Each structure stands twice: as structure tokens, then as C-alpha cells.
C-alpha positions as CSV (number, residue, x, y, z in Angstrom):
1,X,-23.5,-114.6,-140.4
2,X,-20.6,-114.1,-142.8
3,X,-19.5,-110.7,-144.1
4,X,-21.9,-108.9,-146.3
5,X,-21.3,-109.5,-150.0
6,X,-21.5,-105.8,-150.8
7,X,-18.2,-104.3,-149.6
8,X,-19.7,-100.8,-149.1
9,X,-22.4,-102.2,-146.8
10,X,-19.8,-104.3,-144.9
11,X,-17.5,-101.3,-144.5
12,X,-20.5,-99.2,-143.3
13,X,-21.5,-101.9,-140.7
14,X,-17.9,-102.1,-139.4
15,X,-17.6,-98.3,-139.2
16,X,-21.0,-98.1,-137.5
17,X,-19.9,-100.6,-134.8
18,X,-16.7,-98.6,-134.2
19,X,-18.3,-95.2,-133.9
20,X,-21.9,-95.8,-132.9
21,X,-22.7,-92.8,-135.0
22,X,-24.5,-93.2,-138.3
23,X,-23.4,-89.9,-139.9
24,X,-19.7,-90.5,-138.9
25,X,-19.8,-94.1,-140.0
26,X,-21.3,-93.1,-143.4
27,X,-18.6,-90.4,-143.9
28,X,-15.8,-92.9,-143.0
29,X,-17.3,-95.6,-145.3
30,X,-17.5,-93.0,-148.1
31,X,-21.3,-93.0,-148.5
32,X,-23.9,-90.3,-147.8
33,X,-26.0,-90.2,-144.6
34,X,-29.1,-90.9,-146.7
35,X,-27.6,-94.1,-148.1
36,X,-26.5,-95.1,-144.6
37,X,-30.1,-94.7,-143.4
38,X,-31.3,-96.8,-146.3
39,X,-28.7,-99.5,-145.4
40,X,-29.8,-99.6,-141.8
41,X,-33.3,-100.5,-142.9
42,X,-32.1,-103.5,-144.9
43,X,-32.6,-106.8,-143.0
44,X,-29.1,-108.1,-144.0
45,X,-27.3,-105.0,-142.8
46,X,-29.4,-104.9,-139.6
47,X,-28.5,-108.5,-138.9
48,X,-24.8,-107.9,-139.6
49,X,-24.7,-104.9,-137.3
50,X,-26.5,-106.9,-134.6
51,X,-24.0,-109.8,-135.0
52,X,-21.0,-107.4,-134.8
53,X,-22.5,-105.7,-131.7
54,X,-22.9,-109.1,-130.1
55,X,-19.3,-110.0,-130.8
56,X,-18.1,-106.7,-129.4
57,X,-20.2,-107.2,-126.3
58,X,-18.8,-110.7,-125.8
59,X,-15.3,-109.4,-126.1
60,X,-15.9,-106.7,-123.5
61,X,-18.1,-108.8,-121.1
62,X,-16.7,-109.8,-117.7
63,X,-18.4,-112.4,-115.6
64,X,-19.2,-111.8,-112.0
65,X,-16.4,-114.2,-111.0
66,X,-13.9,-112.2,-113.1
67,X,-15.0,-108.9,-111.4
68,X,-14.7,-110.5,-107.9
69,X,-11.4,-112.0,-108.8
70,X,-10.0,-108.7,-109.9
71,X,-11.3,-107.0,-106.7
72,X,-9.6,-109.8,-104.7
73,X,-6.3,-109.3,-106.5
74,X,-6.5,-105.5,-105.7
75,X,-7.3,-106.2,-102.1
76,X,-4.4,-108.7,-101.8
77,X,-1.8,-106.5,-103.4
78,X,1.2,-105.8,-101.1
79,X,3.1,-102.6,-101.9
80,X,6.3,-104.3,-100.7
81,X,6.1,-106.6,-103.7
82,X,6.7,-103.6,-106.0
83,X,10.3,-103.4,-104.9
84,X,13.3,-105.7,-105.2
85,X,15.9,-106.4,-102.5
86,X,17.9,-103.3,-103.6
87,X,14.9,-101.1,-102.9
88,X,14.3,-100.3,-106.6
89,X,11.0,-100.8,-108.4
90,X,10.9,-104.2,-110.0
91,X,10.4,-104.4,-113.8
92,X,6.8,-105.1,-114.6
93,X,7.6,-108.6,-115.9
94,X,8.7,-109.5,-112.3
95,X,5.5,-108.2,-110.6
96,X,2.9,-110.6,-109.3
97,X,-0.6,-110.6,-110.6
98,X,-2.0,-108.9,-107.4
99,X,0.3,-105.9,-107.7
100,X,-0.3,-105.6,-111.5
101,X,-4.1,-105.6,-110.8
102,X,-3.6,-102.8,-108.3
103,X,-1.6,-100.5,-110.5
104,X,-3.9,-97.9,-112.1
105,X,-1.1,-95.9,-113.7
106,X,2.6,-95.4,-114.2
107,X,4.2,-92.1,-115.1
108,X,7.8,-91.5,-116.0
109,X,8.6,-87.9,-115.2
110,X,11.9,-86.4,-116.5
111,X,13.9,-84.5,-113.9
112,X,14.2,-80.8,-114.7
113,X,18.0,-81.0,-114.8
114,X,17.9,-83.7,-117.4
115,X,19.8,-86.2,-115.2
116,X,17.1,-88.9,-115.3
117,X,13.5,-89.6,-114.5
118,X,11.2,-90.4,-111.6
119,X,8.8,-93.3,-112.0
120,X,5.5,-92.6,-110.3
121,X,3.2,-95.6,-109.7
122,X,-0.4,-95.0,-108.8
123,X,-2.3,-97.8,-107.1
124,X,-6.0,-98.4,-107.0
125,X,-7.5,-97.7,-103.6
126,X,-7.2,-101.0,-101.7
127,X,-9.8,-100.0,-99.1
128,X,-12.4,-99.4,-101.9
129,X,-11.9,-102.9,-103.2
130,X,-12.1,-104.3,-99.7
131,X,-15.4,-102.4,-99.1
132,X,-17.0,-103.7,-102.3
133,X,-15.9,-107.3,-101.4
134,X,-17.3,-106.8,-97.8
135,X,-20.6,-105.6,-99.2
136,X,-20.7,-108.5,-101.6
137,X,-20.1,-111.0,-98.8
138,X,-22.7,-109.1,-96.6
139,X,-20.1,-108.4,-94.0
140,X,-21.3,-104.8,-94.1
141,X,-24.4,-103.2,-95.7
142,X,-24.2,-100.6,-98.4
143,X,-25.5,-98.1,-95.9
144,X,-23.1,-99.0,-93.2
145,X,-20.5,-96.4,-92.3
146,X,-17.1,-98.0,-91.7
147,X,-14.8,-96.2,-89.2
148,X,-11.3,-97.5,-89.7
149,X,-10.0,-95.6,-86.7
150,X,-12.5,-97.2,-84.1
151,X,-10.9,-99.4,-81.5
152,X,-11.7,-103.1,-81.6
153,X,-13.8,-102.8,-78.5
154,X,-15.9,-100.0,-80.0
155,X,-16.4,-102.0,-83.2
156,X,-17.4,-105.1,-81.2
157,X,-19.9,-103.1,-79.2
158,X,-21.5,-101.6,-82.3
159,X,-21.7,-105.0,-84.0
160,X,-23.3,-106.5,-80.8
161,X,-25.9,-103.7,-80.7
162,X,-26.8,-104.2,-84.4
163,X,-27.2,-107.9,-83.9
164,X,-29.4,-107.4,-80.8
165,X,-31.6,-105.0,-82.7
166,X,-32.1,-107.4,-85.6
167,X,-32.9,-110.5,-83.4
168,X,-35.1,-108.8,-80.7
169,X,-38.1,-111.1,-79.9
170,X,-41.6,-110.2,-80.9
171,X,-43.9,-109.2,-78.1
172,X,-46.0,-112.4,-78.4
173,X,-42.8,-114.5,-78.1
174,X,-42.0,-113.0,-74.7
175,X,-42.8,-115.0,-71.6
176,X,-44.5,-113.1,-69.0
């Protein structure tokens, strides 16, 4: 659907999509709330708002593959890739996509003596991304507690007991 012919109605529709608040959209479009309510009952304005909402949703929508890809990049990020051979933090243009995906924030904090600044880089929790991926691939259940400090032998024993419980034969299947 093309833009509404009446510029006031079009402006109201755009403001409504931006604010999701009829009263605020009306004020920003320079019309009264009563006029805005009237506009929202008009089929052309309702259709335009629906179209704009659909466009906004499409722009924000991520597919399941995109979400899994982002989680995988976070899980694969290696903190060593943040630093150059000289031990300094690389410029962001030189960072690989896994490290960039794992960065959740960068702060430049000026030193109190004014001699420079400290760059603080906060990374997304890698273990959280791994846990979500493991649940997706059904390596663990959503109720499963993961003990990262357990020895390999303990983890193998726990896994073996879970498997044995889930495949125990029914009484009528037993020979005897």
C-alpha cells in the first residue's frame, strides 16, 4: 500500500508506529487525540498502520538459523583473538565475527590523573550460549543441572545412570 494521500493521516500513522501510543502519536503529528481515534477507525489508516507494523516486524525478525548462528559465534569466541601480538586490544575492524558477536559492551574510562584511558570490554557469557545450544541439540535437558567442576568419571557415571533409567525394560519384556 502506498503512502496515504492525506499527509496528516500519513504522519499520524508513522508516529503511531514509532511510539505505539495513540495520544503521543497524535501530539507529535499535531492533531488532537479525538482526531487520532477517528483516524484509527478509518479502513485506509488501519491498513496503513498494519502495513507499517508488518514492515517493522520484518526488519526486526530473526530466523531460528540466525539465532543459532549468533549463539554459535558467541560460543566459539576466543578471548585471545581480542589482542594483537603486542598484547594490546585490536581495533574493532580487525576482530573476527566470533569475537564481535561475543562483545556486549565497550567502555572507555578516563584515568583520574588525565593521562589516558582504560578500555573495558564486556563479553557475553560463553557458558550461557553453550548451555542454550546444548539444550537445543538435546545434549542436556532444560531441567538438567550442569556441574562444570565434576570429574569426567563422575559425569560419565551420571550419564550412564540416566541412560539406564530411560531404557529399563518393561516387566513383561523380562525373561524369567
